[in-house]
C-alpha atoms as one frame of an Amber mdcrd trajectory, in Angstrom:
protein
  26.887 -18.367  -3.788  24.367 -15.797  -2.608  21.193 -16.331  -4.610  18.560
 -13.632  -4.214  15.014 -14.499  -5.195  13.932 -13.832  -8.806  13.265 -10.134
  -9.289  15.582  -9.139  -6.404  18.880  -7.290  -6.573  21.196  -7.369  -3.548
  22.007  -3.877  -2.218  23.944  -4.795   0.946  25.014  -7.814   2.973  26.461
  -8.600   6.364  29.329 -11.049   6.918  28.334 -14.709   7.152  27.764 -16.038
  10.657  28.815 -19.590  11.580  26.072 -21.599  13.281  26.828 -24.079  16.063
  27.136 -27.705  15.012  24.969 -30.352  16.624  26.844 -32.589  19.063  26.595
 -36.369  18.782  26.990 -36.669  22.593  30.374 -38.413  22.293  32.575 -35.417
  21.577  31.843 -35.481  17.847  29.408 -33.624  15.649  26.378 -34.498  13.565
  26.101 -33.033  10.108  28.314 -30.473   8.497  29.220 -26.877   9.045  26.416
 -24.358   8.722  26.395 -20.590   8.247  23.851 -17.875   7.534  24.173 -14.692
   5.570  21.780 -11.774   5.975  21.327  -9.320   3.108  19.034  -6.562   1.868
  17.619  -6.571  -1.625  15.417  -4.350  -3.732  12.746  -6.627  -5.154  10.281
  -6.307  -7.984   7.549  -8.854  -8.647   9.105 -11.790 -10.545   6.956 -11.648
 -13.665   8.330 -11.822 -17.182   7.215  -8.453 -18.504   7.892  -5.729 -15.942
   6.880  -2.120 -16.460   9.130   0.911 -16.060   6.802   2.420 -13.431   7.046
  -0.498 -10.975   8.691   0.384  -7.656  10.828  -2.089  -5.690  10.369  -3.213
  -2.105  13.421  -3.240   0.189  13.437  -6.597   1.988  15.936  -8.187   4.363
  16.594 -11.865   3.635  18.631 -14.621   5.215  20.223 -17.524   3.373  21.675
 -20.645   4.983  24.741 -22.469   3.663  25.818 -26.011   4.556  29.114 -27.840
   4.090  28.646 -31.581   4.323  31.173 -33.589   6.332  33.926 -35.098   4.251
  33.268 -38.624   3.039  35.569 -40.880   1.025  35.095 -40.154  -2.664  32.683
 -37.247  -2.071  34.065 -33.742  -2.494  33.040 -31.320   0.209  31.944 -27.795
  -0.522  29.399 -25.241   0.523  25.847 -25.657  -0.740  23.394 -22.785  -0.765
  20.080 -23.254   1.013  16.765 -21.463   0.913  16.472 -17.685   0.856  13.812
 -16.484   3.297  12.641 -13.036   4.376  13.680 -12.179   7.929  10.637 -12.012
  10.211  10.798 -10.899  13.838   8.532 -13.495  15.430   8.902 -11.690  18.777
   6.744  -8.887  17.360   3.025  -9.473  17.899   1.125 -10.407  14.789  -1.175
  -7.705  13.440  -3.756  -7.579  10.657  -3.145  -5.014   7.932  -4.627  -4.022
   4.621  -1.675  -4.512   2.264  -2.817  -1.702  -0.015  -3.885   0.862   2.582
  -0.551   0.684   4.413   1.607   0.524   1.318   3.949   3.332   0.411   4.406
   1.553  -2.900   1.988  -0.997  -4.276   2.486  -1.972  -7.883  -0.704  -3.995
  -8.178  -2.961  -1.207  -6.932  -1.279   1.265  -9.305  -1.986  -1.149 -12.177
  -5.611  -1.605 -11.075  -6.053   2.188 -10.895  -4.584   2.521 -14.391  -6.838
  -0.231 -15.765  -9.850   1.481 -14.214  -8.935   4.964 -15.466  -7.427   4.065
 -18.867  -8.614   0.651 -20.061 -12.232   0.636 -18.872 -13.251   3.888 -20.642
 -11.550   2.635 -23.815 -13.285  -0.746 -23.587 -16.633   0.944 -22.961 -16.634
   2.072 -26.584 -14.639  -0.713 -28.277 -15.603  -3.899 -26.401 -18.255  -3.326
 -23.697 -18.539  -7.057 -22.828 -14.809  -7.192 -22.003 -15.161  -3.992 -19.984
 -17.870  -5.633 -17.866 -15.643  -8.665 -17.169 -12.756  -6.401 -16.137 -15.047
  -4.282 -13.942 -16.178  -7.417 -12.059 -12.576  -8.624 -11.689 -11.538  -5.209
 -10.328 -14.329  -5.339  -7.740 -13.136  -8.810  -6.621  -9.514  -7.676  -6.281
 -10.512  -4.589  -4.317 -12.664  -6.569  -1.889 -11.298  -5.578   1.560 -11.357
  -9.206   2.769  -8.901 -10.218   0.016  -6.447  -7.470   0.957  -5.983  -8.264
   4.648  -2.921 -10.186   5.845  -1.310 -11.081   9.163   2.216  -9.683   9.652
   4.786  -9.464  12.444   6.917  -6.524  11.293   7.500  -4.163   8.352   9.896
  -6.558   6.613   7.214  -9.266   6.759   4.703  -6.742   5.361   7.013  -5.854
   2.448   7.575  -9.546   1.646   3.807 -10.126   1.601   3.236  -7.030  -0.542
   5.821  -8.330  -3.007   4.148 -11.739  -3.112   0.697 -10.180  -3.563   2.016
  -7.911  -6.320   3.583 -10.833  -8.177   0.375 -12.861  -8.129  -1.833  -9.889
  -8.951   0.321  -8.463 -11.755   0.713 -11.873 -13.381  -3.033 -12.525 -13.181
  -3.931  -9.135 -14.661  -1.417  -9.462 -17.495  -2.879 -12.884 -18.331  -6.440
 -11.579 -18.054  -5.721  -8.749 -20.484  -4.196 -11.250 -22.934  -6.936 -13.865
 -22.492  -9.711 -11.349 -23.046  -7.978 -10.192 -26.189  -8.868  -6.637 -25.339
  -8.208  -4.211 -28.175  -4.519  -3.329 -28.307  -5.257   0.361 -27.746  -6.990
  -0.513 -24.443  -4.213  -2.598 -22.852  -2.360  -1.002 -19.922   1.364  -1.790
 -19.633
């Protein structure tokens, strides 16, 4: 029943841990049984057309499972809940530049490749498209857009993954929408 997020592949997991049930105050319980399962996964941005050069982020997640109390005519069984990155909220929050502190950052690698490969190509084949891409690159590299608040390294990796997914999707769409010459598209 473990369901990693799209783009993630489970690499290890811990045994499920039963959570305490809420008491109704009369010796009974409210709700069903609950359990959590913590696991590590290697995650790539969940976009449809990944590239061979993308590098995964190792992220620890936790998923909750619930078994509803038995009711007449309703079969009981475990239901899987949300999958969330584990964040140590006891750690003080800090501001980081997601690219400057990244050991792997798929979006910035793509932006570097667009700047070094696509822009020179577009300069000769489609200068107007090159100008649009140059402006978009400047916006994405604006330091204010790259700063995030994080508690720990797992939180940072989850935010890098999210940023990569949004960025890579946007740049793939931008390359398609601009109909840049096929020879100038970076994969």
